C-alpha angles and dihedrals in degrees: 000000000000119000105231093202091056091058107078112204111217109221128193124237090253091054091050093048090052089051089048091055091051092048092049092047091051093044094238098151095174089058090047090055093046093047091046090056090048091051091051090052092049092049092047091049091050092049091048092050090050092048092047091051092051091047092050090052092049093047089054091053097044096081092044093053092043091051091052092051092044090054092053094045091047091055091050090047094050091052090051094241092124098045092111093054130076095200148346127244117193128179130179114171105196113223091027129080090239115121118151138169124184131178110220125220123184110233126195116251114270111252120236098001094127138024125294128051109336114238096345123117121190115234094208131089124237089244090057091048091051090050091052102041105004095112093048117108119244113239120214131353130062092314097052112146095019122110119245090242094053091045091050092050093045096066132032096190110128095221092049092049092047091054090046090049089053090052090049091050090052090048090050090050095243094123 
């Protein structure tokens, strides 16, 4: 014997709306709520199916479009026209008036544009700094009397640790 509850009848949105009208007319608000949920599920499933179909079509075209752009960029690279650039960025948002193409060039970081030591990078890891001066006591400020190691372990904020690293580098005589 077949269990009728196990067989789920797939209803269309039109069928569910007709059931909804009957439930509203009869004043069966529990049925209205149940049917409303079923309608929302049907609509969501239809939207997902439409989105998945569009995505599948786009995925299929992606490699074709990429190959066409690669071919053009390769020709420009071989002729030497793109020697001054490090990359190409192209955007065309269909339906909008936005079309943009930029040639990218890596530029060195500007020196001294923000706080810290302008243009100087420390060639030492934080672990090595902690090994050198971690047991030393911090003098002055909010952390006075605490060791560098304890201060480092007390806070995981990147800005805090960067400032602490700078203090450790000064203590080690690297800055």
